[in-house]
N, C-alpha and C positions, 0 to 999 in steps of 0.2 A: 504493500500500500504506500502511496506517496504521502509524505509528511505535509503538515500545513505550510511549512516553509517552502517546500517544493511547489505546492499549488499556487502560493502567492507569487513565486518567481515565474511560474507558467503564465499566470494572468498578467503579470507585469510585462513579460516578453511579448505576449500577444498584443497587448495594448500598445507597446512601444513600436512594434513593426507596423501596425496599422496607423498609429498616430503620426508617424513621420510623413505619411502621404494623405493625411486626413484634411481634406478641404471640405467645403460645405456639402458637395454632392456625396461625400463618403461618411457623413455623420452617422448614418444608420449602421454602417460597418463597424465604426468605433463603438457604438452602443452595444452592438451584438458581441463584440470581443469582451467588453466589460461584463455583460450578462453571463457569458460563458465562464469567466473567472469566478463570479459569485456563485454560479451553480456548482462548480468544482469544490469551492470552499464549503458550501452547504452539505454536499454529499459526503465530504470528508468528515465534518463534524458529526453528521448523523451516524456514519459507520463507526467512528471512534468511540462514541459514548452511548450507543444503544444497548450495550451489554456491560453492566457494572459488576457482574459476578461470574466470570468465566470459569470453566472447568479447571481443576487442578490435577496434578498427578495422582492425588489421593483417590479421585473418583475414576481413574483410568486403570487402577490395579486392584486385584483381589485383596482381601484381608491378609495382613502379615506379609505383604509383598511391597516392593518399591520400584520406582523408575526415576532416575535423576540425571541431570546433565544432558548428554547426547544419547542416552539409552533409548532404544525403541521397543524393548521387550521388558516386561515386568519380571523381577527376580525375587525369590523368597528372602526375607531378612537374613543378613549374614549372622552366622553363629561363631562360637569361639574359634574353631579351627580356621575358618576363612579370615577372620579378623587378625588372628595372630600371624597368618602366613601371607596375607595379601594387602593389608592396610599399612601403608608406609607413612610415618610421620614426616612432615616437611618442616614446619616451624610452629612455635608457640604463638598463638594469636590472642589468648585471653586467659585470665586466671582469677579465680575467686576463692572464697573460703571452702567451698564444697568441691570444686573441680578445676582442673586445668584443661584448656581447650587448644587443640592442635589442628592446623590446616594439614590435611593428609591426602594421600592419593590411593585410589583403588581401581585397578584395571583401566587406567587412563582418565578416570573421573575424579574431580576434586570433591573431597568429603571433609567432614569435621569429626575428629575423634575427641570425645570427652572422657577424661580420666579422673577418677576419685583422687582428691588431693591428700586426704588424711582419713584414716579409719575412724577418727573422731566424728566425722560427718557421714558415716556410712548410711545411717537412717535417712538423712536428707537426700543423699544421692539416690538411694533406692526408691524413695518416694517420688522424686522427680522423674525417674525412669518409668515407674509404674504409671504416672500421669501421662507421660509421653506416649506410652503404649496405648493406654485406654482412650486418649483424646485425639488420636490420629484422625484428621479431618482437613477440610480446606482452610481451617483457621490456624493450624499448627505445623511447624516444620516437619519435614518428612523424616521418619526414622528409617535408617538403613540397616542397622544391625546391633546386636547386643551380646555382651559376654559378662554376665554378672560375676562370675568367679574371678575374673581379672579386674573387676571394677571399671569397665569401659563400655561405652556405647557410641555408635556412629550415626551421624545425621547428614542431611543435605547441606552443601556449602552455598552460602549466599554472599557474594563478594562485596556487596554494599554495606554489609554489617548491620550494626544496631541502628534503629530509627533515631537514636540520639544525634546521628550525623545527617539527618534529613536536610537541613538548611545548606550544609556544606556540599552535600551530594547534588542537590538541585541547582547549586551555583556553578557547577561544572559545565563546560561548553556542551558536552555530549548529552546532558540531561536538562539543560536550562529550558528547553522547549516544553518540558513536562512540569515546570514550576508554575502551575496554574491552580485555580480553585478546584478544577475537576479532579486533578490528582490528589490534592490535599484533602478535599472533602471525602473522597473515596477511602483514604487512609483512616479518617475518623470513623467512617462507616465500618471499616474492617475491625477497628478497635472495639466498637460497641457490639458488633456481631460476635466477636470472640467472647465478650462478657455475657451476652445472651446465651451462647452455647455453654459457657462455664456454669451458668446459674441453672441450667437444666440438662446437665451432661449425663452421659451413660453411667457415670460413677457418682451421681448425686449432685447436690448443690455445692459448688466449690467457690472459695473466696480467694482473691489475689492478695496474699499477705506480703509479698515483696513489692509493696507499693506505698511505702511510708513517706516518700517525697516524689516529686515529678521526675527527677533524674533516675531514681531507682525503678520507677514504673516503666519509663520508656526503655530502659536497658533490658527489659524482659522480652522485647520484640525485635525482630529482624525486618529489614527493608529488602524485599525481593526485587529482582531486576525488572520485573514488570510493574514496579511501584505499588505492590500490595504489601499489607502488613501480616506478619506471621508470628504467633507466639512461639517463644523459643525456650525460655527458662521457666520450668514448671516445678521448681524445687519446694515451693511453699504454697500449696493449695489445699488447706484444710477443708473438711466437709462440714456443712451445716446440717444438723439433724433436727428436724422440726420437733418442737416440744422439749428440746435440750436447752442448756444454758448458753448456747452459741459457741463461737470460736474466739480465740485471742491470738493476735499476730505477734508471737514472741512473748517473752517473760519480763520485758523491761517497759518502763513508762514511755509512751509516745508523746510527742509535742509537735506544735506547728499548726498552720491553717490548712495544710494539704490533707491531713488525715481527717476523717469524719468526727464530729463532736462526740459520738459514743465511744470512740477509740481513745479519748482523753481521760485522764484520771478525774473522776467526778466528785471527789471529796475535798478539794481545795488544797492549797499549799501547806496548810497547817497540819494536815494528816499525811504521814509518810506513805509513799506508794507501796502497795503490797500486791503481788501477782495473785494471791489467793482471794483478795478482796475485790480485785478488778472485775467488773461485770463483762460478760461475753457479748458478742454482737454477731451480725449476719452479713449476707451478701450486699446489703444496702450500703455498706461502706464503699464498695466499688462504684456505686452510682454517684455518691458525693463527689468523686474525683473526676468524673467525665468532663465537666466544663473546662478544667485546667488542661487536661490532656488534649481536648479538642482545640483549644486556643493555640497550643504549641503546634499541633499538626497543620492547622490552617495558615499559620504565619500571617504575613501582611500583604499577600498577593492581591491583585486586582479582583474584586468580588468578595473577598473574605469579610468585609464589613457588612455586606448585604446578607451573607450567610449567618453571621452573628446576630443580626437583627431578626432573622427568621427563627433562630434558635433561642432567642432571649427567654421565651416563656418556659421552654423545657429546661434551660439552665437554672431558672428560678426554682422549678420543681425539684431538680436534683439537689438543690441546696437547702431543702426543708430540714429543719433541725430534727424533727421526728422521723426516724428511719422508715416507719411503715407508711408515711405520707409521700415518700419519694416514688417516682414511677419505676417500673421494671426495666431492665435492659432491653427487653423485647419491645416495649412501648416506645422507648427512646429510639431504637433502631428504625421503627416505622416512621417516626418524625424525621430522622436524618435522611432516609431514603426519599421521603416526600419532598423535602427541601431540595435534594439533588435533582429529582425529576422536574421540579418547578423551575430550577435554575437552567436546566438544559432546555426546557420548553421555551423559556424566555429568550435564551440565546438563539435558538432555532427560529423563533418568530422574528427576531431582529434581522436575521439573515434573509428570511423569506420576504420581509418588507423591503429589502434592497433589490429584490428581483423585479 
């Protein structure tokens, strides 16, 4: 498919060739050339944005199979023998308390090898691995293989890395044409869609606990080459059981405006924090954080102010102090998709008005 830049250049070239000899008798020819350029631009926009949820490799392979990179055939998840013999570490690309992350190579494909950092964090590592297995979907990075006895697993490699680098990535020449409200709002939709999936997942209602500040929250996601958002770090997703006391994200006191009010110590500064006395909470803590994440993802591109205006009401509802009064992630997702469709229709109408 031609890019928008290509189409604009085509229109400019056509107009230039005709304009050089455009006298009064040739006015209609000039108008026809301009009309053709507008038509090309219209069809390009229509084709580019008509599908905001394309199929991923997850939907193209059977359960417990994968297909990454240039692969054309689905393959069963790699087991210990294949990982030990065929996955070659290239370089260290990340490290946290729970695991070290290596860019690796398997049969000519770039993959990521995650290795347990310390036996002290074995439970967290195995929890993240179990979530990665159970939540394989369009919302989550593709699992390639597992070897629990060696404390390693393999996933698909995404060269653009963490979504924390979104602004820097879209500032690059090769991606600058994607730095639009279309791309950025789709990323926000992907984020909310993941939360909706997490809150009604095959393994129960799960809460994103590695989200105590904006930086930490964004670091849990990868930016795919097609500018889609993928959940990657699933080490802290406790389950909310209805009728229970809820969950707690860690055993230490949380602070700041980013976390939900119910995650703060409720008994004042005069009472020393106690993990035993701290009340639990549920998935509505994730809802509270959606407006801040959305603002980061949208940035300040042309049209972002209009989107914020359309989302103002749902932002307000997300920030209700009472958790049960906040909307569900599924309800928010419906609003976000409606705003996206409305923006696309407005843009298409403006192009049609030019014809």
